C-alpha positions in Angstrom: -28.5 22.8 31.0 -31.2 23.1 28.5 -32.4 20.2 26.4 -31.2 22.0 23.3 -27.7 22.3 24.8 -27.6 18.7 25.9 -28.6 17.5 22.3 -26.0 19.8 20.8 -23.3 18.5 23.2 -24.2 14.9 22.5 -24.1 15.5 18.8 -20.7 17.2 19.2 -19.3 14.2 21.0 -20.7 11.8 18.4 -19.2 13.9 15.7 -15.7 13.8 17.3 -16.0 10.1 17.9 -16.7 9.4 14.2 -14.0 11.7 13.1 -11.5 9.9 15.4 -12.8 6.6 14.1 -12.3 7.7 10.5 -8.8 9.0 11.2 -7.8 5.8 13.0 -9.1 3.8 10.0 -7.2 6.0 7.6 -4.0 5.7 9.6 -4.3 2.0 9.9 -4.8 1.4 6.2 -2.0 3.8 5.3 0.5 2.2 7.7 -0.5 -1.4 6.9 2.7 -2.9 5.5 2.6 -4.2 2.0 6.1 -5.7 2.5 4.7 -8.8 4.1 3.5 -9.8 0.6 7.2 -10.0 -0.5 8.8 -13.4 -0.1 12.6 -13.0 -0.3 15.4 -15.7 -0.2 19.1 -15.1 -0.4 22.4 -16.6 0.0 23.8 -16.3 3.6 26.3 -13.5 4.3 25.8 -11.9 0.9 27.9 -8.9 0.4 27.8 -6.9 -2.9 29.7 -3.9 -1.7 32.1 -2.6 -4.5 30.5 -4.9 -7.1 28.7 -3.8 -10.2 25.1 -4.5 -10.6 23.5 -4.3 -14.0 19.8 -3.5 -14.2 17.9 -5.3 -17.1 14.3 -4.3 -17.9 11.9 -6.7 -16.3 10.0 -8.9 -18.8 6.3 -7.9 -19.2 3.7 -8.0 -21.8 3.6 -4.2 -21.2 7.4 -3.4 -21.6 7.0 0.2 -20.1 5.7 -1.3 -16.8 8.7 -3.7 -16.6 11.1 -0.8 -17.3 9.5 1.4 -14.7 9.7 -1.2 -12.0 13.3 -2.2 -12.8 14.4 1.4 -13.0 12.7 2.2 -9.7 14.4 -0.8 -8.0 17.8 0.2 -9.4 17.4 3.9 -8.3 16.5 2.8 -4.8 19.5 0.5 -4.5 21.9 3.4 -5.0 23.9 4.2 -1.9 24.5 0.6 -0.8 28.1 0.6 -2.0 27.1 -1.2 -5.2 27.9 0.4 -8.6 24.6 0.4 -10.5 24.7 0.1 -14.3 21.7 1.7 -15.7 19.1 -0.2 -17.7 19.2 1.9 -20.9 23.0 1.8 -21.1 23.0 -2.0 -20.7 20.2 -2.4 -23.2 22.0 -0.3 -25.8 25.3 -2.3 -25.2 23.5 -5.6 -25.6 21.5 -4.5 -28.7 24.8 -3.3 -30.4 26.0 -6.9 -30.1 22.8 -8.3 -31.5 21.6 -9.5 -28.1 17.9 -9.2 -27.3 16.4 -9.4 -23.9 12.8 -9.0 -25.0 12.2 -12.6 -24.3 11.4 -14.1 -20.9 14.2 -13.8 -18.4 14.5 -17.6 -18.2 16.1 -17.6 -21.7 19.0 -15.4 -20.9 22.5 -16.7 -21.7 24.7 -15.3 -18.9 27.9 -16.4 -20.5 27.2 -14.2 -23.6 26.2 -11.3 -21.4 29.4 -11.6 -19.4 31.4 -11.3 -22.6 29.5 -8.2 -23.7 29.3 -6.2 -20.5 31.5 -5.9 -17.6 29.2 -6.4 -14.5 29.4 -8.9 -11.6 25.6 -9.3 -11.0 22.4 -8.6 -12.9 19.0 -7.6 -11.6 16.3 -9.1 -13.7 12.6 -10.1 -13.3 9.2 -10.6 -14.6 6.1 -8.5 -14.2 2.7 -10.1 -14.6 0.2 -7.7 -16.2 -3.4 -8.8 -16.3 -6.6 -7.3 -17.5 -10.0 -7.0 -15.8 -13.3 -5.9 -17.2 -15.0 -2.9 -15.7 -18.3 -1.1 -16.2 -19.8 1.9 -14.6 -22.7 4.3 -15.1 -26.3 3.5 -16.1 -28.3 3.2 -19.2 -27.1 5.3 -22.1 -24.3 6.6 -19.8 -22.9 3.2 -19.1 -19.2 2.7 -19.9 -17.3 -0.6 -20.0 -13.9 -1.8 -21.0 -10.9 -3.4 -19.4 -8.1 -2.1 -17.2 -4.6 -3.4 -16.7 -3.2 -4.3 -13.3 -0.1 -5.8 -11.7 -0.9 -8.8 -9.5 2.6 -10.1 -9.0 6.4 -9.4 -9.7 9.4 -11.6 -9.4 12.9 -10.3 -9.3 16.3 -11.8 -8.8 20.0 -10.9 -8.5 22.1 -13.3 -10.5 25.9 -13.8 -10.5 26.8 -13.3 -14.2 29.8 -15.5 -14.2 28.1 -18.6 -12.7 24.4 -17.9 -13.3 23.8 -18.5 -9.7 20.7 -16.8 -8.1 21.9 -14.8 -5.1 18.6 -13.1 -4.2 15.2 -14.3 -5.3 12.1 -12.2 -4.5 8.4 -12.8 -5.3 5.8 -10.1 -4.6 2.0 -10.7 -4.5 1.1 -7.1 -5.0 -1.8 -5.9 -2.8 -4.8 -4.8 -4.6 -4.4 -1.2 -3.6 -1.0 -1.1 -5.4 -2.1 -2.9 -8.6 -1.8 0.2 -10.7 1.3 1.7 -9.0 4.6 0.4 -10.6 6.8 2.9 -8.9 5.5 2.0 -5.4 5.9 -1.7 -6.3 9.4 -1.1 -7.3 10.1 0.8 -4.1 8.7 -2.0 -2.0 10.9 -4.6 -3.7 14.0 -2.4 -3.4 13.3 -1.9 0.3 13.1 -5.6 0.9 16.4 -6.2 -1.1 18.1 -3.4 0.8 17.0 -4.9 4.1 18.4 -8.3 3.1 21.8 -6.8 1.9 22.1 -4.7 5.2 21.9 -7.7 7.4 
């Protein structure tokens, strides 16, 4: 074998090794679970089949973000045998009666809600939205500002007639999902579904 062919063969093997290493790294990072950052507690032997679950918009300083996450969770809980009452419908019913849920979810009066809407349980929560400064570029081309991100979300399912928390969930959102409210909602819904299917 000529020296030229040996060098080419060696480079070819190295090239394949680095591609294999890159693919392994990508697969590992893609399959790394983010669900482990979700802490979930629930009442034992919880069964919501046949019940109605109202979805309230999650409290957030950026209301659209709270709405996206709560809607995503609600959509992903369909098919569990629970009747999902949509967020916009509930919101309009409550607003017709002069009831506002723009405050933090800790201030909600469940006895008033029970009189206005006919649901057994409510899904509600809080989305923390923070800001971070950024800067990029050099000299005259330097740009700076702030960007919003979601470091944590808390959610809970509450019995409307008693106010008892049946499922409590807190999610320390991994950095790679900070700007992905739909994925955050999907991960929370997956954790809740897993708990309800036990």
